C-alpha positions in Angstrom: -24.7 17.0 -29.6 -27.4 14.3 -28.8 -27.5 15.3 -25.4 -28.6 18.7 -26.6 -30.9 17.5 -28.8 -32.4 15.4 -25.9 -32.8 18.5 -24.0 -34.5 20.3 -26.9 -37.2 17.8 -27.2 -37.5 16.6 -23.6 -38.1 20.3 -22.4 -40.4 21.0 -25.1 -38.0 23.7 -26.5 -38.6 22.2 -29.8 -42.0 20.8 -30.6 -43.6 19.4 -33.6 -47.0 21.2 -34.3 -48.5 21.0 -37.7 -50.9 23.8 -37.4 -48.5 26.3 -35.9 -48.8 29.7 -37.5 -46.2 32.4 -36.6 -47.0 36.0 -35.7 -46.2 36.9 -39.1 -48.8 34.4 -40.3 -46.5 31.9 -41.5 -47.2 28.4 -41.4 -44.4 26.5 -39.6 -44.9 22.7 -38.7 -43.0 23.4 -35.2 -42.6 25.6 -32.1 -39.4 26.7 -30.9 -39.2 28.1 -27.3 -35.6 28.0 -26.2 -36.4 29.3 -22.8 -37.7 25.9 -21.9 -34.2 24.6 -21.9 -34.3 25.9 -18.3 -35.8 22.3 -17.6 -39.5 22.6 -18.8 -42.1 25.0 -19.8 -43.5 24.8 -16.2 -39.9 25.6 -14.5 -39.4 28.4 -17.1 -42.7 29.9 -16.2 -42.0 29.8 -12.4 -38.7 31.5 -12.9 -40.0 34.0 -15.2 -42.4 34.8 -12.5 -39.4 35.3 -10.2 -37.6 37.4 -12.6 -40.8 39.8 -13.2 -41.3 40.3 -9.4 -37.6 41.1 -9.2 -38.1 43.8 -12.1 -40.9 45.3 -9.8 -39.2 45.3 -6.5 -35.5 45.0 -6.4 -32.7 47.6 -7.6 -31.3 46.8 -10.9 -28.0 46.2 -9.4 -29.1 43.4 -7.2 -31.3 41.5 -9.9 -28.3 39.7 -11.6 -27.0 38.5 -8.2 -30.3 37.1 -7.4 -30.9 35.7 -10.8 -27.6 34.0 -10.7 -28.6 32.2 -7.3 -31.6 30.6 -9.1 -29.9 29.8 -12.3 -26.9 28.2 -10.6 -29.4 26.2 -8.4 -31.1 24.9 -11.6 -27.8 24.1 -13.2 -26.7 22.1 -10.2 -30.1 20.0 -10.0 -31.5 19.8 -13.4 -29.9 17.4 -15.7 -31.4 18.8 -18.8 -30.6 22.5 -18.2 -26.9 21.3 -17.0 -26.6 19.3 -20.4 -27.7 22.2 -22.5 -25.5 24.8 -20.8 -22.5 22.5 -20.9 -23.2 21.9 -24.6 -23.4 25.6 -25.2 -20.2 26.3 -23.0 -18.3 23.7 -25.0 -19.5 25.2 -28.4 -18.6 28.7 -27.6 -15.0 27.6 -26.2 -14.6 25.8 -29.7 -15.9 28.8 -31.8 -14.5 32.0 -29.9 -11.4 32.8 -28.8 -12.2 33.8 -25.2 -9.0 35.7 -24.7 -10.2 38.5 -26.6 -13.6 38.6 -24.7 -13.9 41.3 -21.8 -17.6 40.7 -21.0 -20.4 38.6 -21.7 -23.9 40.5 -22.0 -27.6 39.5 -22.0 -30.8 41.3 -22.3 -33.9 41.6 -20.3 -34.9 38.9 -19.7 -35.0 35.7 -21.9 -31.0 36.2 -22.5 -30.3 35.9 -18.8 -31.4 32.0 -18.7 -28.0 31.6 -20.8 -25.7 34.7 -20.4 -25.6 34.9 -16.8 -24.6 31.1 -15.9 -22.4 31.0 -19.0 -20.4 34.2 -17.6 -19.8 32.2 -14.3 -18.9 29.2 -16.1 -16.6 31.0 -18.6 -15.0 33.3 -16.0 -16.0 36.4 -17.5 -17.9 39.6 -15.8 -21.4 40.0 -17.2 -23.2 42.9 -18.2 -27.0 42.8 -17.5 -28.9 45.0 -19.9 -32.4 46.4 -19.2 -34.9 47.5 -21.8 -34.8 51.2 -20.5 -31.0 51.1 -21.5 -29.4 50.7 -17.9 -26.2 48.4 -17.8 -25.2 46.6 -14.7 -21.9 45.0 -14.6 -21.2 42.2 -12.4 -18.3 40.3 -11.2 -17.8 37.0 -12.9 -18.7 35.2 -9.5 -21.8 37.4 -9.3 -20.8 38.7 -5.8 -21.0 42.3 -6.7 -23.0 44.3 -9.1 -23.1 48.0 -10.1 -24.9 50.1 -12.5 -22.3 51.7 -15.1 -22.5 54.6 -17.4 -19.0 54.2 -19.1 -17.3 51.2 -19.9 -14.5 52.2 -22.5 -13.6 50.1 -25.4 -14.5 46.7 -24.1 -15.2 43.7 -26.2 -18.4 42.3 -25.4 -19.9 38.6 -26.5 -23.6 39.1 -26.3 -25.5 35.7 -25.7 -29.2 35.5 -26.7 -31.8 32.7 -26.6 -33.2 33.4 -30.0 -32.3 35.5 -33.1 -35.2 36.5 -35.4 -35.3 40.0 -37.2 -32.5 41.3 -34.9 -34.7 44.2 -33.6 -33.9 43.8 -29.8 -30.4 43.0 -30.6 -29.7 46.1 -32.3 -32.3 48.6 -31.2 -31.7 47.7 -27.3 -28.9 45.5 -26.3 -26.2 46.7 -28.7 -27.2 50.2 -28.6 -26.9 50.2 -24.7 -23.6 49.0 -24.9 -22.5 51.4 -27.4 -23.9 54.2 -25.4 -21.5 53.5 -22.6 -18.4 53.2 -25.0 -18.1 49.6 -25.9 -19.1 47.3 -28.9 -20.5 43.8 -29.3 -17.9 41.9 -31.3 -19.7 38.3 -31.0 -23.4 37.7 -30.9 -24.1 34.1 -29.9 -27.7 33.0 -30.5 -28.9 29.4 -29.3 -31.3 29.4 -32.5 -31.5 31.4 -35.6 -35.1 31.7 -37.1 -33.7 32.9 -40.4 -35.6 35.9 -40.3 -33.1 38.4 -41.4 -31.4 38.9 -38.0 -27.9 37.9 -39.2 -27.7 40.8 -41.8 -28.8 43.3 -39.0 -26.2 42.2 -36.6 -23.5 42.4 -39.2 -24.5 46.1 -39.9 -23.3 46.6 -36.3 -19.9 45.1 -37.2 -20.6 42.2 -34.8 -20.0 38.4 -35.7 -23.2 36.5 -35.6 -22.8 32.9 -34.5 -25.6 30.4 -34.1 -25.8 27.1 -32.3 -28.5 25.6 -34.6 -31.2 26.4 -37.0 -34.5 24.2 -37.3 -33.4 22.4 -40.3 -33.2 18.9 -41.7 -30.2 18.0 -39.6 -32.2 18.6 -36.1 -35.2 16.5 -37.8 -33.2 13.5 -38.8 -31.5 13.2 -35.3 -34.9 13.8 -33.8 -36.4 10.9 -35.9 -33.3 8.8 -35.0 -33.5 9.4 -31.3 -37.3 8.5 -31.5 -38.6 12.0 -30.6 -40.4 12.2 -33.9 -42.4 9.7 -35.9 -42.2 9.1 -39.5 -44.9 11.2 -40.7 -43.7 13.9 -38.5 -40.4 13.8 -39.9 -41.8 13.8 -43.5 -43.8 17.0 -42.7 -40.8 18.7 -41.4 -38.5 17.4 -44.1 -40.8 18.9 -46.8 -41.1 22.1 -45.0 -37.4 22.5 -44.7 -36.9 21.6 -48.5 -39.6 23.8 -49.6 -39.9 26.8 -47.6 -37.9 30.0 -48.6 -37.0 30.4 -44.8 -34.5 27.7 -45.4 
């Protein structure tokens, strides 16, 4: 757990910011960017530019193969990203009976930083879902990818970077999977922002599972590991105790 918390703070995925205000106008003394677990803000932005270029120029069947090469290289060469992925992998193996999982899925494009490498490590074929509803199935070794219209009665484990209101989960990713004849049985999120997404996922009869929430437990370990000062911890703890989001 401490290695994962190290990655959260060192990459900037979790950052204290007393002046932060969310898009909904809520004051929140921290910023969460789970995509920075890729190594840093700079490495994430470089990778995202690569993905954006792929979306403009490559066929949808080839994109997950190309993204896999990049995330695999990052996993092999970046200790912070590797520590994050290894922790998530172990957490999934502990909390989900993978015998019943037929595919792992991830939606365009933030989910791909996690779902693609985890599909490879867990030995499961991957469903790459695009915002237009296209679904590409790749083998677990990412040697081959094909666009599909039907995959009947498969049990899917969806992996996402963050769960907020669940809009993209339900209106895009889960719907695309239902449209090809299958269902999401497990929805794994790196972080739950506690904005009602869990209830929406349950409406799709999927089991919502979350690695962590921005709560007092994370703040305590951040303080103990030296990533937060005493005054910063006090502000975060006060927010956790008094906000109706927690």
